[in-house]
SEGU-182840 format. One record per residue (C-alpha): x, y negated, z; residue in one letter; residue number from 0. Coordinates in Angstrom, 2 decimals, always signed. Layout:
% SEGU-182840
pt u:X; v:Y; w:Z; code:A; pos:NUM
...
***
This chain:
% SEGU-182840
pt u:+117.59; v:+19.15; w:-160.73; code:M; pos:0
pt u:+116.27; v:+22.02; w:-158.61; code:Q; pos:1
pt u:+118.97; v:+24.33; w:-160.02; code:D; pos:2
pt u:+121.60; v:+21.68; w:-159.25; code:F; pos:3
pt u:+120.55; v:+21.57; w:-155.59; code:V; pos:4
pt u:+120.36; v:+25.35; w:-155.35; code:K; pos:5
pt u:+123.84; v:+25.74; w:-156.79; code:N; pos:6
pt u:+125.54; v:+22.83; w:-155.00; code:R; pos:7
pt u:+123.91; v:+22.70; w:-151.57; code:A; pos:8
pt u:+125.26; v:+24.77; w:-148.70; code:R; pos:9
pt u:+123.54; v:+28.14; w:-149.01; code:Q; pos:10
pt u:+122.87; v:+28.26; w:-145.28; code:E; pos:11
pt u:+120.19; v:+25.57; w:-145.56; code:I; pos:12
pt u:+117.95; v:+27.85; w:-147.61; code:F; pos:13
pt u:+117.70; v:+30.22; w:-144.62; code:K; pos:14
pt u:+116.33; v:+27.51; w:-142.34; code:L; pos:15
pt u:+112.72; v:+27.47; w:-141.18; code:K; pos:16
pt u:+111.11; v:+24.10; w:-140.48; code:P; pos:17
pt u:+110.39; v:+23.31; w:-136.85; code:Y; pos:18
pt u:+106.68; v:+23.57; w:-136.00; code:V; pos:19
pt u:+105.80; v:+20.68; w:-133.65; code:P; pos:20
pt u:+102.60; v:+20.15; w:-131.75; code:G; pos:21
pt u:+100.04; v:+18.33; w:-133.89; code:K; pos:22
pt u:+100.21; v:+14.55; w:-133.26; code:P; pos:23
pt u:+97.14; v:+12.76; w:-131.88; code:I; pos:24
pt u:+97.16; v:+10.18; w:-134.69; code:E; pos:25
pt u:+97.11; v:+12.91; w:-137.31; code:E; pos:26
pt u:+94.03; v:+14.49; w:-135.75; code:V; pos:27
pt u:+92.33; v:+11.09; w:-135.66; code:K; pos:28
pt u:+93.01; v:+10.63; w:-139.37; code:R; pos:29
pt u:+91.92; v:+14.12; w:-140.35; code:E; pos:30
pt u:+88.80; v:+14.52; w:-138.22; code:L; pos:31
pt u:+87.79; v:+10.94; w:-137.53; code:G; pos:32
pt u:+87.51; v:+11.45; w:-133.78; code:I; pos:33
pt u:+89.03; v:+9.34; w:-131.03; code:D; pos:34
pt u:+88.63; v:+11.16; w:-127.71; code:N; pos:35
pt u:+91.62; v:+13.47; w:-128.09; code:I; pos:36
pt u:+93.87; v:+15.14; w:-125.53; code:I; pos:37
pt u:+97.14; v:+16.76; w:-126.49; code:K; pos:38
pt u:+98.01; v:+19.95; w:-124.64; code:M; pos:39
pt u:+100.47; v:+21.31; w:-127.20; code:A; pos:40
pt u:+103.96; v:+19.93; w:-126.61; code:S; pos:41
pt u:+104.46; v:+20.28; w:-122.85; code:N; pos:42
pt u:+104.62; v:+16.56; w:-122.19; code:E; pos:43
pt u:+104.11; v:+15.24; w:-118.67; code:N; pos:44
pt u:+100.40; v:+14.28; w:-118.43; code:P; pos:45
pt u:+101.29; v:+11.55; w:-115.91; code:L; pos:46
pt u:+103.60; v:+9.89; w:-118.40; code:G; pos:47
pt u:+106.91; v:+8.31; w:-117.43; code:P; pos:48
pt u:+107.99; v:+6.98; w:-114.07; code:S; pos:49
pt u:+106.75; v:+3.42; w:-113.41; code:P; pos:50
pt u:+110.33; v:+2.62; w:-112.41; code:Q; pos:51
pt u:+111.55; v:+3.82; w:-115.80; code:A; pos:52
pt u:+108.99; v:+1.65; w:-117.61; code:L; pos:53
pt u:+110.03; v:-1.37; w:-115.56; code:E; pos:54
pt u:+113.72; v:-0.78; w:-116.27; code:A; pos:55
pt u:+113.07; v:-0.36; w:-120.00; code:I; pos:56
pt u:+111.04; v:-3.57; w:-120.11; code:T; pos:57
pt u:+113.88; v:-5.50; w:-118.48; code:R; pos:58
pt u:+116.39; v:-4.54; w:-121.18; code:V; pos:59
pt u:+114.13; v:-5.03; w:-124.21; code:L; pos:60
pt u:+115.70; v:-8.45; w:-125.01; code:P; pos:61
pt u:+119.08; v:-6.71; w:-125.31; code:E; pos:62
pt u:+118.18; v:-4.29; w:-128.08; code:I; pos:63
pt u:+120.12; v:-6.37; w:-130.60; code:Y; pos:64
pt u:+123.28; v:-5.01; w:-128.90; code:L; pos:65
pt u:+124.72; v:-1.57; w:-129.53; code:Y; pos:66
pt u:+124.23; v:+0.86; w:-126.65; code:P; pos:67
pt u:+127.01; v:+2.08; w:-124.39; code:D; pos:68
pt u:+128.60; v:+4.76; w:-126.59; code:A; pos:69
pt u:+129.85; v:+6.70; w:-123.55; code:N; pos:70
pt u:+126.63; v:+6.52; w:-121.50; code:C; pos:71
pt u:+128.90; v:+5.65; w:-118.58; code:F; pos:72
pt u:+126.31; v:+4.78; w:-115.94; code:E; pos:73
pt u:+124.03; v:+7.70; w:-116.76; code:L; pos:74
pt u:+126.93; v:+10.14; w:-116.63; code:K; pos:75
pt u:+128.06; v:+8.75; w:-113.29; code:Q; pos:76
pt u:+124.57; v:+9.02; w:-111.84; code:R; pos:77
pt u:+124.17; v:+12.61; w:-113.03; code:L; pos:78
pt u:+127.63; v:+13.47; w:-111.71; code:A; pos:79
pt u:+126.66; v:+12.16; w:-108.27; code:D; pos:80
pt u:+123.31; v:+13.93; w:-108.36; code:Y; pos:81
pt u:+124.70; v:+17.34; w:-109.32; code:F; pos:82
pt u:+128.04; v:+17.03; w:-107.51; code:K; pos:83
pt u:+130.11; v:+17.56; w:-110.65; code:V; pos:84
pt u:+132.73; v:+15.49; w:-112.44; code:S; pos:85
pt u:+131.54; v:+12.93; w:-114.99; code:A; pos:86
pt u:+133.82; v:+14.42; w:-117.65; code:D; pos:87
pt u:+131.76; v:+17.62; w:-117.53; code:S; pos:88
pt u:+128.55; v:+15.85; w:-118.58; code:I; pos:89
pt u:+127.25; v:+15.37; w:-122.12; code:L; pos:90
pt u:+124.39; v:+13.04; w:-123.06; code:I; pos:91
pt u:+122.51; v:+13.60; w:-126.28; code:G; pos:92
pt u:+119.68; v:+12.31; w:-128.44; code:N; pos:93
pt u:+117.48; v:+14.92; w:-126.85; code:G; pos:94
pt u:+118.86; v:+18.29; w:-125.78; code:S; pos:95
pt u:+118.24; v:+19.39; w:-129.40; code:D; pos:96
pt u:+121.16; v:+17.24; w:-130.52; code:E; pos:97
pt u:+123.42; v:+18.78; w:-127.89; code:L; pos:98
pt u:+122.60; v:+22.27; w:-129.18; code:L; pos:99
pt u:+123.47; v:+21.18; w:-132.71; code:K; pos:100
pt u:+126.71; v:+19.56; w:-131.58; code:L; pos:101
pt u:+127.65; v:+22.72; w:-129.71; code:L; pos:102
pt u:+127.16; v:+24.73; w:-132.90; code:A; pos:103
pt u:+129.20; v:+22.27; w:-134.95; code:E; pos:104
pt u:+132.04; v:+22.39; w:-132.45; code:A; pos:105
pt u:+132.20; v:+26.13; w:-131.85; code:F; pos:106
pt u:+130.45; v:+28.27; w:-134.46; code:I; pos:107
pt u:+132.37; v:+29.52; w:-137.48; code:N; pos:108
pt u:+130.85; v:+31.30; w:-140.44; code:K; pos:109
pt u:+129.91; v:+34.90; w:-139.61; code:N; pos:110
pt u:+130.19; v:+34.42; w:-135.85; code:D; pos:111
pt u:+127.37; v:+36.08; w:-133.96; code:Q; pos:112
pt u:+124.95; v:+34.39; w:-131.59; code:V; pos:113
pt u:+122.39; v:+36.14; w:-129.41; code:I; pos:114
pt u:+119.00; v:+34.92; w:-128.21; code:F; pos:115
pt u:+115.53; v:+36.20; w:-127.41; code:A; pos:116
pt u:+112.79; v:+36.86; w:-129.94; code:Q; pos:117
pt u:+110.65; v:+34.80; w:-129.65; code:P; pos:118
pt u:+112.25; v:+31.75; w:-128.08; code:T; pos:119
pt u:+112.91; v:+28.07; w:-128.78; code:F; pos:120
pt u:+113.51; v:+27.91; w:-132.55; code:S; pos:121
pt u:+116.38; v:+25.42; w:-132.31; code:E; pos:122
pt u:+118.85; v:+28.17; w:-131.32; code:Y; pos:123
pt u:+118.35; v:+29.90; w:-134.66; code:E; pos:124
pt u:+118.33; v:+26.62; w:-136.59; code:F; pos:125
pt u:+121.66; v:+25.31; w:-135.28; code:V; pos:126
pt u:+123.28; v:+28.73; w:-135.65; code:S; pos:127
pt u:+122.12; v:+29.44; w:-139.20; code:L; pos:128
pt u:+123.16; v:+26.02; w:-140.45; code:I; pos:129
pt u:+126.73; v:+26.84; w:-139.38; code:M; pos:130
pt u:+126.64; v:+30.24; w:-141.08; code:G; pos:131
pt u:+126.31; v:+32.40; w:-137.98; code:A; pos:132
pt u:+124.65; v:+35.79; w:-137.78; code:E; pos:133
pt u:+121.67; v:+35.65; w:-135.41; code:C; pos:134
pt u:+121.04; v:+38.66; w:-133.18; code:I; pos:135
pt u:+117.47; v:+38.52; w:-131.87; code:K; pos:136
pt u:+116.59; v:+40.48; w:-128.75; code:I; pos:137
pt u:+112.88; v:+41.37; w:-128.38; code:P; pos:138
pt u:+111.31; v:+40.23; w:-125.13; code:L; pos:139
pt u:+110.73; v:+42.75; w:-122.37; code:K; pos:140
pt u:+107.80; v:+41.89; w:-120.11; code:N; pos:141
pt u:+107.74; v:+38.46; w:-121.76; code:Y; pos:142
pt u:+111.34; v:+37.81; w:-120.68; code:T; pos:143
pt u:+114.78; v:+38.11; w:-122.30; code:L; pos:144
pt u:+115.95; v:+41.73; w:-122.04; code:D; pos:145
pt u:+119.34; v:+41.32; w:-120.36; code:L; pos:146
pt u:+120.39; v:+44.95; w:-120.78; code:D; pos:147
pt u:+119.69; v:+44.85; w:-124.51; code:A; pos:148
pt u:+121.53; v:+41.53; w:-124.71; code:T; pos:149
pt u:+124.63; v:+43.05; w:-123.15; code:L; pos:150
pt u:+124.44; v:+46.01; w:-125.54; code:Q; pos:151
pt u:+124.27; v:+43.59; w:-128.49; code:A; pos:152
pt u:+127.57; v:+41.89; w:-127.63; code:I; pos:153
pt u:+130.39; v:+42.54; w:-130.11; code:T; pos:154
pt u:+133.85; v:+41.03; w:-130.63; code:P; pos:155
pt u:+132.14; v:+38.57; w:-133.01; code:K; pos:156
pt u:+129.75; v:+37.22; w:-130.38; code:T; pos:157
pt u:+130.38; v:+33.51; w:-129.81; code:K; pos:158
pt u:+127.30; v:+32.21; w:-127.94; code:I; pos:159
pt u:+124.38; v:+33.61; w:-125.93; code:I; pos:160
pt u:+121.36; v:+31.32; w:-125.58; code:F; pos:161
pt u:+119.14; v:+31.86; w:-122.52; code:I; pos:162
pt u:+115.94; v:+29.82; w:-122.24; code:C; pos:163
pt u:+115.07; v:+29.82; w:-118.54; code:N; pos:164
pt u:+112.15; v:+29.28; w:-117.92; code:P; pos:165
pt u:+111.36; v:+30.97; w:-121.19; code:S; pos:166
pt u:+109.60; v:+29.16; w:-124.00; code:N; pos:167
pt u:+106.89; v:+30.16; w:-125.00; code:P; pos:168
pt u:+106.15; v:+32.56; w:-122.12; code:T; pos:169
pt u:+107.06; v:+30.55; w:-118.99; code:G; pos:170
pt u:+108.77; v:+33.50; w:-117.30; code:T; pos:171
pt u:+112.18; v:+33.30; w:-115.60; code:I; pos:172
pt u:+115.22; v:+35.45; w:-115.06; code:I; pos:173
pt u:+115.86; v:+35.51; w:-111.31; code:E; pos:174
pt u:+119.16; v:+34.95; w:-109.51; code:S; pos:175
pt u:+120.16; v:+38.55; w:-108.84; code:E; pos:176
pt u:+119.41; v:+39.66; w:-112.39; code:Q; pos:177
pt u:+121.37; v:+36.72; w:-113.77; code:M; pos:178
pt u:+124.32; v:+37.39; w:-111.50; code:H; pos:179
pt u:+124.57; v:+41.03; w:-112.57; code:L; pos:180
pt u:+124.29; v:+39.95; w:-116.20; code:F; pos:181
pt u:+126.98; v:+37.29; w:-115.95; code:M; pos:182
pt u:+129.37; v:+39.72; w:-114.28; code:E; pos:183
pt u:+129.29; v:+41.77; w:-117.48; code:Q; pos:184
pt u:+129.48; v:+38.97; w:-120.05; code:V; pos:185
pt u:+133.02; v:+38.57; w:-121.41; code:P; pos:186
pt u:+134.70; v:+35.29; w:-120.46; code:D; pos:187
pt u:+135.30; v:+34.27; w:-124.07; code:D; pos:188
pt u:+131.56; v:+34.00; w:-124.79; code:I; pos:189
pt u:+129.76; v:+30.70; w:-124.21; code:I; pos:190
pt u:+126.51; v:+31.20; w:-122.30; code:V; pos:191
pt u:+123.97; v:+28.40; w:-122.75; code:V; pos:192
pt u:+121.30; v:+28.07; w:-120.07; code:F; pos:193
pt u:+118.52; v:+25.94; w:-121.56; code:D; pos:194
pt u:+116.65; v:+24.73; w:-118.47; code:E; pos:195
pt u:+114.31; v:+22.20; w:-120.07; code:A; pos:196
pt u:+111.49; v:+23.30; w:-117.75; code:Y; pos:197
pt u:+113.49; v:+24.19; w:-114.64; code:S; pos:198
pt u:+112.19; v:+21.25; w:-112.60; code:E; pos:199
pt u:+108.76; v:+22.88; w:-112.71; code:Y; pos:200
pt u:+109.96; v:+26.27; w:-111.45; code:A; pos:201
pt u:+108.53; v:+27.21; w:-108.03; code:E; pos:202
pt u:+110.13; v:+30.63; w:-107.62; code:N; pos:203
pt u:+112.78; v:+30.39; w:-104.86; code:P; pos:204
pt u:+114.87; v:+32.93; w:-106.76; code:N; pos:205
pt u:+115.43; v:+30.64; w:-109.73; code:F; pos:206
pt u:+119.18; v:+30.92; w:-110.43; code:P; pos:207
pt u:+121.75; v:+28.25; w:-109.66; code:D; pos:208
pt u:+123.33; v:+28.27; w:-113.10; code:S; pos:209
pt u:+125.58; v:+25.33; w:-112.23; code:L; pos:210
pt u:+127.45; v:+27.69; w:-109.92; code:A; pos:211
pt u:+128.93; v:+29.29; w:-113.04; code:Y; pos:212
pt u:+130.11; v:+25.91; w:-114.30; code:V; pos:213
pt u:+131.69; v:+25.13; w:-110.91; code:R; pos:214
pt u:+133.40; v:+28.52; w:-111.03; code:A; pos:215
pt u:+135.00; v:+27.59; w:-114.36; code:G; pos:216
pt u:+132.97; v:+29.94; w:-116.53; code:R; pos:217
pt u:+132.35; v:+29.01; w:-120.17; code:N; pos:218
pt u:+128.78; v:+27.99; w:-119.48; code:V; pos:219
pt u:+126.59; v:+25.09; w:-120.61; code:I; pos:220
pt u:+123.50; v:+24.10; w:-118.62; code:V; pos:221
pt u:+121.13; v:+22.03; w:-120.75; code:S; pos:222
pt u:+118.37; v:+19.72; w:-119.43; code:H; pos:223
pt u:+116.04; v:+17.11; w:-120.86; code:T; pos:224
pt u:+114.31; v:+13.90; w:-119.86; code:F; pos:225
pt u:+111.42; v:+14.76; w:-122.19; code:S; pos:226
pt u:+109.47; v:+17.06; w:-119.88; code:K; pos:227
pt u:+109.00; v:+16.32; w:-116.17; code:I; pos:228
pt u:+110.55; v:+12.84; w:-116.56; code:Y; pos:229
pt u:+108.04; v:+11.94; w:-119.29; code:G; pos:230
pt u:+110.46; v:+10.25; w:-121.70; code:L; pos:231
pt u:+109.91; v:+12.44; w:-124.77; code:A; pos:232
pt u:+109.70; v:+9.55; w:-127.25; code:A; pos:233
pt u:+113.05; v:+8.13; w:-126.17; code:L; pos:234
pt u:+114.98; v:+11.35; w:-126.89; code:R; pos:235
pt u:+117.42; v:+11.81; w:-124.04; code:A; pos:236
pt u:+118.94; v:+15.08; w:-122.94; code:G; pos:237
pt u:+122.01; v:+16.11; w:-121.01; code:Y; pos:238
pt u:+124.20; v:+19.12; w:-120.45; code:A; pos:239
pt u:+126.70; v:+20.09; w:-117.79; code:I; pos:240
pt u:+129.68; v:+22.25; w:-118.71; code:T; pos:241
pt u:+133.43; v:+22.50; w:-118.25; code:T; pos:242
pt u:+135.44; v:+19.37; w:-119.09; code:P; pos:243
pt u:+137.23; v:+21.21; w:-121.90; code:S; pos:244
pt u:+133.99; v:+22.30; w:-123.58; code:I; pos:245
pt u:+132.55; v:+18.81; w:-123.10; code:A; pos:246
pt u:+135.61; v:+17.25; w:-124.72; code:Q; pos:247
pt u:+135.35; v:+19.56; w:-127.72; code:A; pos:248
pt u:+131.67; v:+18.71; w:-128.23; code:I; pos:249
pt u:+132.31; v:+14.99; w:-127.89; code:E; pos:250
pt u:+134.72; v:+15.14; w:-130.82; code:T; pos:251
pt u:+131.80; v:+15.88; w:-133.16; code:V; pos:252
pt u:+129.35; v:+13.46; w:-131.53; code:T; pos:253
pt u:+128.26; v:+10.43; w:-133.53; code:E; pos:254
pt u:+128.92; v:+7.04; w:-131.92; code:P; pos:255
pt u:+125.94; v:+5.36; w:-130.22; code:F; pos:256
pt u:+123.91; v:+8.57; w:-130.34; code:N; pos:257
pt u:+121.77; v:+7.66; w:-127.30; code:V; pos:258
pt u:+119.93; v:+4.35; w:-127.47; code:N; pos:259
pt u:+119.91; v:+1.79; w:-124.67; code:T; pos:260
pt u:+116.24; v:+2.25; w:-123.78; code:L; pos:261
pt u:+116.78; v:+5.99; w:-123.36; code:A; pos:262
pt u:+119.84; v:+5.48; w:-121.16; code:Q; pos:263
pt u:+118.18; v:+2.89; w:-118.93; code:V; pos:264
pt u:+114.91; v:+4.81; w:-118.72; code:G; pos:265
pt u:+116.65; v:+8.05; w:-117.83; code:A; pos:266
pt u:+118.75; v:+6.33; w:-115.18; code:L; pos:267
pt u:+115.66; v:+4.93; w:-113.48; code:A; pos:268
pt u:+113.68; v:+8.17; w:-113.85; code:A; pos:269
pt u:+116.31; v:+10.18; w:-111.96; code:I; pos:270
pt u:+115.89; v:+7.96; w:-108.92; code:D; pos:271
pt u:+112.10; v:+8.06; w:-108.85; code:D; pos:272
pt u:+111.81; v:+11.28; w:-106.86; code:R; pos:273
pt u:+108.25; v:+10.41; w:-105.85; code:E; pos:274
pt u:+107.15; v:+10.58; w:-109.50; code:H; pos:275
pt u:+108.92; v:+13.92; w:-109.97; code:V; pos:276
pt u:+107.30; v:+15.39; w:-106.86; code:L; pos:277
pt u:+103.88; v:+14.10; w:-107.92; code:K; pos:278
pt u:+104.37; v:+15.61; w:-111.38; code:S; pos:279
pt u:+105.27; v:+18.98; w:-109.84; code:K; pos:280
pt u:+102.19; v:+18.87; w:-107.61; code:Q; pos:281
pt u:+99.88; v:+18.05; w:-110.53; code:V; pos:282
pt u:+101.41; v:+20.97; w:-112.43; code:N; pos:283
pt u:+101.02; v:+23.33; w:-109.45; code:H; pos:284
pt u:+97.39; v:+22.37; w:-108.90; code:D; pos:285
pt u:+96.67; v:+22.61; w:-112.62; code:G; pos:286
pt u:+98.13; v:+26.08; w:-112.85; code:K; pos:287
pt u:+96.03; v:+27.34; w:-109.96; code:Q; pos:288
pt u:+92.86; v:+25.95; w:-111.50; code:Y; pos:289
pt u:+93.63; v:+27.37; w:-114.94; code:L; pos:290
pt u:+94.55; v:+30.80; w:-113.53; code:Y; pos:291
pt u:+91.22; v:+30.97; w:-111.70; code:A; pos:292
pt u:+89.23; v:+29.91; w:-114.76; code:E; pos:293
pt u:+91.07; v:+32.24; w:-117.12; code:L; pos:294
pt u:+90.42; v:+35.10; w:-114.69; code:N; pos:295
pt u:+86.73; v:+34.14; w:-114.67; code:R; pos:296
pt u:+86.70; v:+34.24; w:-118.47; code:L; pos:297
pt u:+88.44; v:+37.61; w:-118.47; code:G; pos:298
pt u:+91.41; v:+36.34; w:-120.49; code:L; pos:299
pt u:+94.94; v:+37.65; w:-120.14; code:E; pos:300
pt u:+97.73; v:+35.13; w:-119.57; code:Y; pos:301
pt u:+101.36; v:+35.08; w:-118.47; code:V; pos:302
pt u:+101.93; v:+33.51; w:-115.01; code:P; pos:303
pt u:+104.31; v:+30.63; w:-115.61; code:T; pos:304
pt u:+107.22; v:+28.83; w:-113.96; code:E; pos:305
pt u:+106.93; v:+26.01; w:-116.51; code:A; pos:306
pt u:+104.25; v:+23.44; w:-117.36; code:N; pos:307
pt u:+102.47; v:+25.57; w:-119.97; code:F; pos:308
pt u:+100.59; v:+28.85; w:-120.06; code:I; pos:309
pt u:+100.61; v:+31.53; w:-122.76; code:L; pos:310
pt u:+97.00; v:+32.72; w:-123.11; code:I; pos:311
pt u:+95.77; v:+35.74; w:-125.05; code:D; pos:312
pt u:+92.37; v:+34.68; w:-126.42; code:C; pos:313
pt u:+91.55; v:+38.12; w:-127.83; code:G; pos:314
pt u:+90.98; v:+36.65; w:-131.29; code:M; pos:315
pt u:+92.93; v:+34.95; w:-134.08; code:N; pos:316
pt u:+94.71; v:+31.96; w:-132.56; code:C; pos:317
pt u:+94.20; v:+29.84; w:-135.68; code:Q; pos:318
pt u:+90.43; v:+30.10; w:-135.27; code:I; pos:319
pt u:+90.69; v:+29.09; w:-131.61; code:V; pos:320
pt u:+93.07; v:+26.25; w:-132.49; code:F; pos:321
pt u:+90.83; v:+24.81; w:-135.20; code:N; pos:322
pt u:+87.66; v:+25.07; w:-133.12; code:D; pos:323
pt u:+89.35; v:+23.37; w:-130.17; code:L; pos:324
pt u:+90.69; v:+20.70; w:-132.51; code:L; pos:325
pt u:+87.16; v:+19.82; w:-133.58; code:K; pos:326
pt u:+86.41; v:+19.21; w:-129.91; code:Q; pos:327
pt u:+89.38; v:+16.87; w:-129.61; code:G; pos:328
pt u:+91.80; v:+19.25; w:-127.90; code:I; pos:329
pt u:+95.23; v:+19.98; w:-129.39; code:I; pos:330
pt u:+96.92; v:+23.22; w:-128.29; code:V; pos:331
pt u:+99.76; v:+25.25; w:-129.78; code:R; pos:332
pt u:+99.19; v:+28.38; w:-131.82; code:T; pos:333
pt u:+101.61; v:+31.21; w:-131.11; code:C; pos:334
pt u:+101.33; v:+33.31; w:-134.25; code:D; pos:335
pt u:+104.73; v:+31.99; w:-135.37; code:H; pos:336
pt u:+106.09; v:+33.28; w:-132.04; code:F; pos:337
pt u:+104.71; v:+36.74; w:-132.79; code:G; pos:338
pt u:+101.55; v:+36.43; w:-130.68; code:F; pos:339
pt u:+98.74; v:+36.19; w:-133.28; code:P; pos:340
pt u:+95.94; v:+36.08; w:-130.69; code:N; pos:341
pt u:+97.61; v:+33.68; w:-128.27; code:S; pos:342
pt u:+97.77; v:+29.94; w:-127.69; code:I; pos:343
pt u:+100.19; v:+27.98; w:-125.54; code:R; pos:344
pt u:+98.53; v:+25.30; w:-123.45; code:V; pos:345
pt u:+100.24; v:+22.49; w:-121.57; code:T; pos:346
pt u:+99.03; v:+22.10; w:-117.98; code:V; pos:347
pt u:+97.33; v:+18.70; w:-117.87; code:G; pos:348
pt u:+95.63; v:+16.45; w:-115.39; code:K; pos:349
pt u:+92.57; v:+17.87; w:-113.62; code:A; pos:350
pt u:+90.07; v:+16.33; w:-116.01; code:E; pos:351
pt u:+92.03; v:+17.53; w:-119.06; code:D; pos:352
pt u:+92.25; v:+21.07; w:-117.71; code:N; pos:353
pt u:+88.49; v:+21.11; w:-117.03; code:Q; pos:354
pt u:+87.71; v:+19.82; w:-120.50; code:R; pos:355
pt u:+89.99; v:+22.44; w:-122.05; code:F; pos:356
pt u:+88.31; v:+25.28; w:-120.15; code:I; pos:357
pt u:+84.82; v:+24.07; w:-121.07; code:N; pos:358
pt u:+85.80; v:+23.79; w:-124.73; code:S; pos:359
pt u:+87.58; v:+27.16; w:-124.75; code:L; pos:360
pt u:+84.53; v:+28.80; w:-123.24; code:E; pos:361
pt u:+82.39; v:+27.31; w:-126.00; code:N; pos:362
pt u:+84.78; v:+28.61; w:-128.64; code:V; pos:363
pt u:+84.81; v:+32.12; w:-127.21; code:L; pos:364
pt u:+81.01; v:+32.21; w:-126.94; code:R; pos:365
pt u:+80.69; v:+31.17; w:-130.57; code:K; pos:366
***
């Protein structure tokens, strides 16, 4: 049977690496038999979802026997108003992950080339490999995508360039002027994907306005999610803004009813709760300042971040740190699979979570 699968399955699937998620709380409870657990591994909003979103979701619960709106009409209209774009340039997906996969299905042919940073969000490689593309990985420079090396890597076979901004797992950004100079040199027939899952957390005033490229008619896709600052990770809702022609092509390969009703309604309400977004940004800002100060006190190197997580060099094997923190009920993310064997990635939490993390980390390092 194994030979049958190996011979009959698409060969591209054997190149795929499984996604490594943050360890779930319930799994830790089962394995270690402890209850007081905080998860600081998957960059979820520690405040949870907007109260307005929860209220809206509760109101529509009796309607879940009905199929959802296949076109996400109201959510598209609201996003169009918010970003001052046309509704036919907006795509809604079952998380932004699905939109990346749909983009690959619509545009990547076997042996096309795609370019992205190394390391970066693993989904870019996954969706590209499954379609038979050649992946060109550009090593980070100062923890950020090397734009000059990216330009040098472009060939006539290049189909897509993925840019994670702010960068995952480092939290750095490419600023406006750098991005503008880069985009001036990217050929028009290449699709540039700006994955801005963490952009709402960015505080740098020079964060680029990537939608300007869409408005100018460039072949650009700007991807966002409701999983991070909006706190709706379990509902799986993401969106992208692009040209109407690219959106239409991607919609041809989209499954019907791909975004459930609860996700649509929750996202719609979350957009309008600006108070919750501002509060979430403030909690993140305050948390970063506290963690920076404590990490400096402990003499640990870290990468200043424009996201809601911090890449920390612990000066020792990250698996040891991870396991010792786990025993104290704290889940973080190891970064050895990103190429940082001594580093962990830690989500910025509420004040009490950040304090508990620092106390536990200090205990681990002393030991």
